[in-house]
N, C-alpha and C positions, 0 to 999 in steps of 0.2 A: 398772749390773749387766748390762744387756742387751749392752753392748759387750764385757764380759769373757767372757760366755757365747759370743758370736759368735767372738771371737778363739780361745777354747778349742776350739771345734768345728773350726776350720780345721786345728788341729794334731792334736786327739785324735779327731775324728770318724772318721777312717780307721784309728785305732790299735786300736779295739775294737768289737765288735758291740753293738747296743742290749741292755740288760738283759733285756728281754722275749723276745729271740731266743736266749738261752742255754738249755741243755738242761733246766734245772730251777731251782727257787727257791734251792737251796743254792748253785748256781753263781752265781746273780745276787747273793746275799748276799756271796759272796767277792769278786766283781768290784766291788761297792759299797764294800766295806771297803778295796780298793786305790785308790779314788779319793781324790785329795788334796783335792778340793773338789766340792761338789754343782753347781758351775757347769759341770762337765764333762758333766752330763746334757743330752742333746739334746732339742729341742722335741718334746713329745708322748711322751717316753720314760716318764715317770712314769704317764701315763694308760694306756699299754699294759701296764705292770706291774699296775695295779689291775684292768684288764679280764681279766687272766689269774688274778685272785684270789690273787696272791702278797702276802698281807697282811703277812707278816714284813718283806719288802723295803719295802713302802709305809710301814709303821710306822717302820722305821729311817730312811727318807728324811725323814719328818716330824720325828723326834727330832733328827736332825742339822741340819735347817733352823733349829731354834731356837738351836742352838749357833753355827752359821755365819752366822746372820742372813740366810738366803736365803728369799725368799717363794715358797711352793709352795701356799698355801691355795686359790687360785683353781683351779689344775689339779686338786687333790685333790677339791674339792667337785664340780666338773663331772664328773669321771670316776666318782665314787661315785654321783652322781645318775643318770647314764646306766645304771650297773649295776643300781641299784635299780629303775629303770623297766622294764628288761628282765625282772627277776625278777617284778615285779608283773604284767607281761604274761603270763608263764607261768602264774601263779596264776589269772588271769582265764580261761584256757582250760580250767581244771578244770570250769567251768560249761558244760554242753553248749549252753545258750542263747547263750553268747558265741561258741562255736566256729562255730555256724551263723549267719552275719550275716543280719539281716532286710533284705529289699529294700524300699526306700522311694522313692517319687517325691516329690521336694521340692515344697513349696508355693511359689508365686511371685506376685509382683505386677509388672506391666509398664506402661510408658507410652511415649510417643514424642513427637518433634518432627518437623519436616519432613525431617530428615537422618539420624536414628538411632532405634533401638529400645533402650530401657533396661529391663533385667530385674534384679530382686532376688529371689534364691531363698533360702529358709530351710531349714535342715537338719532339717526335721520334716515330718510328714504334714499338719499343719494350721498355718496362719499364726500363730495365737494359742497354740500348744502349745509346750512346751519341746522342745529337741532337742540334737544334738551341738554342741559349741562350735567345732569345727574340722573342715574337710574334709581328710582324709588321702589321699595318693597320688592327687591329682586328674588326670583325663584329659579334656581339653577338645577338642571338635570344632567347627570353623566350616567350613561349606561354603556353596555358592551359595544353597541353599534349605534349609539345616539348621543347627540349633544344638543342642548337647547336651553333657553332662559326666557322668562317673562318679567315684566316690571312696568312701571309707569314713569312719566316724566312730563315736564312743562316747558313750553317754548312759545314765544309770541302770544301770550295770554291764552294759549290752547293747551289742552291736556291730551297726552298720547299714551296709548298702551303698546308696548313693544313686545313682540313675540318672534323668537327665532327657533326653528326646529330643523335639525339636520340629521337625516338618516345617513350615517357615516359609511364611507367606502370600506373600512376595515375595522377590526376590533381595537378598542382602547382599554386601558386599565383605569376604571373610575376612581379608585381610591388614591391613585397617583396623579390624577388630573386636578387642575387648579383653575379658579375663576376669580378675577379681581378687577376693581376700577383702575383705569389707566389715566391718561391726561383728561382734561375737561371734555365731557361729552363722549367718552369712549370707555369701553370695557374690554378686557383681554381674557383669553382662555388658553391654557396649555393642556393639550390632550396627550397623555402618555400612550404611545403605541404599545399594543400587546406584543407585537412581533417587530423587534428592532432590526435595523439593517435593511429595511424594505421601504421604498419610496412609493407613495400613493400617486396614481395618475390624475386623480381628482379628489375633491373633498367629500362628495356625496356618493351614495351607493349606485345610483343610476344616472347616466349622463343627462337625461331629460329632466331631472329634478333640480338642476342648477338654476338658481335665481339670477335675474339680470343684474342685480346689484352686488353679486359676489365676484371678487376678483383676486388674482394672485398678487401677493406682495413681492414685487420684483426686487426691491432693496434687500429683503430677507433672503430671497433665492440667491442673490449675488453673494451675500454674506456666507451662506453655507455651501457655495458652489464646489469648492475643493473637496469638502467632506462628502457631499452628496454624489460626487463623481465615482466614489468607491462603493456606493450602496447599490442594492439590487432594485431594479425598476419593476414593480409588480404590475401585472396586467389585469388580474382577477382576484377576487376574494370570496369568502363565504357569503358576505352581505351582497356583493355585486351580483353573484350568481343567483342568489335567492330572488333578487329584484327581477331577474330574467326567467324565473320559474325553473332554474336549473340548480345543480349542486356543484360544489367546488371540489376539484381534484388537485390536491397539493402536489403530487408527484409530476403532474403535467402542467401545473400552474395555469389551469384553464377551467372553464365551466363545461360540464358534461351533462348528458340527459339523465344518467343514473350511474351508480358507483361501479357497475360492471364494466363501463367504459374506462374506469380508472384503474382497474386491476386490483381493487381493494375489496373489503367486505361490502355487502349490500346495505349495511347500516348507514344511516345519515344522522348526524348530530349537529345541530346549530348550523345547518346549511352546508356542511362539509362531509365528504366520505371519511369514515373513521377506520382506523387500523393502527397497527404499531407505527412508531415514528418513521417517516420516510428517510431520514438522515440521522446518522449517529455521530459521536465525537470524532474529531479529526486527529487529535494527538493527546498524549497522556504523559505526565511526569510524576515521579515519586521518589522520595528519599526517606529511608527509615531513620528517624531521629533518636530512637532509643537503642543504645548500644548494649543493653542487657540481653543475655541469651534468652531465647524463647519468648520474645516480645517484639512485635512490629508496631510502630507508632509513627504517625506523620500525616502530612496533608497531600492528597492526590489532586493535582492540578489538571483539569479537563478542558481542553480546547473545544469550544462548541461549534457546531456546524453553522453555515450561513443561514440555511433554511431551518429555523427552529420552531416553526409555527405550530406543530402538533406535538411538541415535546413538553412533558410535565416535569421532568427531572432526569437525573443520571444515577445509574447504579453500578457499583464496582464489585468484581469477583476475583478470587484467585484463579489463575489460568496457566496454560502452557502455550507459549507462542501467542497467537492472536485469538485463542479460543478459551472460553471459561471452562473450568473443570466440570465434568458431569455431576449433577446433583450438588454442586457447591453452593453453600449459602452466601448471600451477599455480605461483603465486609464494610460497605459504606454506601450511603445514599444521600443525594442532595437535590434540592429543587433548582429551578432556573433562576439565576440571579438577575437583578436589574442591570441595565447597561450591557456592554459587550465583553466585560472581563471574563476570564476563565472561571468555570465553576470550581469551587474548592470543597473537597470532601475530606472529613477527618476520619482517620483509621486508628483504631485501638484494638489490636489483635493480641490476645493472650494465648501463649503456647506456641509451639513451632508451626510454621506454615505447613500445609499439606505436602506430603513427600514429593509429589509430582509437580508441585507449583514452581514456576520460574518467573511468572509475570503477574501483573495486575491488569485486568481487562475491564473496560468501561463501555456501557451501552446507554443509549437514550431510552426512556420509557414513557408510556402514558397508560391510560386505563385499558388499552387494547393489547398491550404487550411491550416487547423490547425491539429496538431497531436491529436490522440484520447487519448493518455496518457498525464497526466498533473500533476502538483504539486500545493499544496495550503498551506497557512499559515494563522493563525488567524490575523485579523486586526481590530482594533478599533480606534475610534477617541479619542486619548488621550487628556484629558482636565485637566488643572491645577485646583485644588480645589479653591473655592472662598476665603477661609480664613484658616489661620493656627489655631491650638489649642491655647486657651487663657492661659493655664498654666498646670503644672503637679506637683504632689507631690508623694513622695515615702519614706517609712521607712522600712529598712530591718529588718525582724523579725526572720531570720534564723541565729542562733548563730554559724554556721560552717564557718570558714574562707574560702573565695573564692567562697562561695555559697550565693546567695541572694534569698529571698522569701518575700512575703508580698502583700500588696495592692497598686496598682498604681492608683492614682486618677487624671483623665484628665479633665481639664476645657475645655468645648466644644468651638468650633469656634463661633465667633460672628455671622457669616453668614454661615449657613449650606445648602444654596441653592444647591451648587454642592460639597457637602461633603458626602461621603457614609460610612466613617469610619475613624478610627485612628489606627496608628501603632507605636510601641515603639521599639527603637533600643539602643544598647550600643553605646557610642560615646566616643571620647577622644578630648582633646583640649578645646577651649572655643570660644564663639561668632561666628563670621563668619568662623572661622577656624575649625569648627567641621568636623570630618571625621569619616565615619562608619568603623567598624573594621571587615574585612574579611567576610567569608560566615556565621559565627555564630553570626553576629551582631543582628539578629532579636530576640526580646524578647517576644512581645505579640501583638495582634490586637484586636480591638473591633469595634462594630458598633456605630452608632450615639446615640443610646438609645432613650428614650422618655422623653418628658417634657423638663425642663430647668436645667441648672447647670452642673452636673458632669457625667462622664462615669467612672465606676470603673472596673478595670481589676485585677484579682488575678494571682499572679506569684508564682510558687513553684519550689524550687531546681534548679535555673538557675546558671550555672557556669559562673563566670566572665571571659571574654576573657582577654588575656594579654593586658595591657594598657588601659582597660576600666575605665573611671573615672566618667562618667555621663550617665544618661538616656535621650534620645532625643525623643520627640513625634512629629509625623507628621500627617497631614490630608491627606486623599486620596479620589479619586473620580473614580468610575466605574472600570470595569474589565480591561480596557486598560491602567490604570495608571501605570507608572513605578516609582520605588522608587526614582530614581534620580531627578524626576520632581515633587515630592510631595511638599506640602507647609510645610516647616520646622517650627516647633513651639518652645516653650521654652524647657529648659533642667533643670534637677535637679541633683545635685551632689550625687553620690552613697557613702553612709557611710556604709561600709561592717560590719555588725554586727558579732562579734565573741568574744567568751570568751577567757581569757588569755590562750595561748598555746605555746608550744615550750620551750626549756631549758632556753631561755633568759627571759621568763615571769613568772617563778616560783620563790619563795623566794630563794635567793642565799644560805642562811644557817639559821637553826633554832636551838637554844640551850635553856636550862632551868637551873636555880639554884637548889640547893638541897632543898628538902621538909623541911619546918620548922614546919609543923603541925604533932604532935606526935600521933594523933589519927589514928586508922586503917581505911583505905579507905577514908581518907581525906588528901588533899594536900594543901600546900601554897607555891607558887614558883613564880619566875619572868622569863618570856619567852622573849628572844631577837631574833628579826627577822631581818636578813640582807636583804635589799631590792633587788628586781629582777634587773638583769643587764639591761633589757629593760623594764622600768617602764611605757612606753607609754600607756595611757588609763587605767592603774590600779588605782582603787579608794580606795580599802581596802584590808586588809589581814584578812582572816577568820580562826579561830582556832577551832578545835573540836577533841573529843576523837575518836580513831580508833584502828585498828588491825595492826599487823606486816605485811608488804608487801601488804597491802590493802589500797590504798589511797582513803578512803571513810570516810565520817562523820557518826558516830553512834549517831543518834538523832540530836538535835538542836545544832548549834554552841555555844561554850562557850564564844567566844568573837569575835568582829569585830573591827579591829583597822584601823583608817584612814591611807592611804598610805603616807601622808605628813611626818609623823614621827616627831622625835625630834632631827634631825641632825645626823651627823657622819655616815650617810648611814644606820642606824639601827633604829629599833623601839622596845621599851620595853613595855611589857604588863604584869601586875600582874594577876595571876591566882590562885584562891583559891576556894575550895568546895569539894564536894563529888565525888569520882571516880565512874565509872560504876560498877554495882553490881557484874559483873563477873570478875572484876579485881583481880589478884592474886599477889599482892605485887608490881605491876608495871603496866604502861600503856603507849601507844604512844599518843603523842599530834601532830596531823597533822595540818599544816598551808597551806592554799591555797590563790593564788591571785584572786582578784575579780574586775570586771569592771561593767559598767552599763548594760551589757547584761548577766551577770551571773558569776558564780564561775568557775574557772579553774578545769580541771579534774585531773591534776597532781600537787602534792605539795611536801613539805619536812616535816620531822617529828623529834621530840625530845623525848628521853626516860625519862619518869617521874617515879622515884623510890619512893614508898610509905614508908615514915619513920615512924616507930612505936616505941614510947618511953616506 
């Protein structure tokens, strides 16, 4: 239906004037009769006919709509309701009380957090009394130290004019403040504080200007209680001091007779003593994100002071220690951001930093100058090393499981023009997927050494982090280098040196046949060794004489049997010879597992009884 109407308008819209623009209702009826279809009616044309009170034309349109199956009910109902409301409005003015609108100052409740004032106004004189349901023709004003609105409303067949005007305690930011209808009969306003982190003691500039129907919103105060406990409680402001015919001294947070009492300039601007910012940044951080030589780039993060009320922005310079360099140009500038987040200033410095520069220094500034307090952070031109290390070698010589020690041999970079040293880290993965492991990834560091070839680093008793599989060596350059931007070199797999240990790495069982040598203190027997459950890395089984409950060898081993064995999960070893001199008819034969790093410290034993014939 909508498509047919649009298509008709393209052709017919210019062929005839709208019905309501014809000289009279009779002409409109004649034009309607000439229409082949009601689809020729333009948008809004039927409403205009009803507003002219041409009821015959409107009735004919409705009659034809039933015949032609054209929907006009929505347009008819809306237009008739509008006419009815206008008629009722005329009737209301017959009452002189409605003609003369009563002036009402709305009741309100207000609360705050550290960044905004929240006002809810009710369209009635008292908060708990009925009032108008809607504010008509609202006119809202936000200014630096003012909020107000006007408008009209109807209630109980009476007409009211609502006016609210509040000279505010402190400054707001008009462009960030908002006004909107709320629930029935109420409007809300959010006033963005110009100075965040500061709680107002009252809504208006002077205590005596408080209206009797203005109250604190206790529910809102409870909602923001935890956050507000951390905010600063203001006692005075430029507006409140002006209301007392005084000026505001920020450094004292008080009203004074003149700015000489404030220790600032004698100039007064907008009710406050002016001068450079009373407080400057409290902290600074910076990392050069460009690793090319002679270029410094990145974001300076500036922690702002609590009292930022006279600060227009922040400026950053090259400096030495906590002072900017004499006659140094600024390298970055940024205004005061919304909220409480740190100010972020972007630096793009082409060329080497000044020779004497070691820091970046940030100050707060305004039209009167820069703060005396400032913050600084070390800043260097981070430069990627010219070349990575050529190679790395390492063999663990610490036999304790999970602990490494030994010598790391680093093959030096092919070009050490911008290489000041090397660092070694634990790593996992392989190839381009190497990832460093947590904060304990660092292993060792070394300078470039002298001459050609290798740099040697000694490592003692380093615990292997979980997941560490390799050692990775990188080249670094200068104090400003960050590990993430170092030149990554080769890796070497860590083979953790350790002697057999744990229940699974000792022989599962050891037994011996009866002695067949009848001489005293001589034995001839066959020892059977059941292999360890976890034979990984075990190369041999070592047997030796020992004492009861003491798994130690007395003297040299009496045999070393290869771990490959002769099948069936066991190894047999013939043993014959003389027993230790202090043997008294029997002895224990201890068997230990052994790998390339040494003999285990825990073994199993067999009881050897000396047979004397």
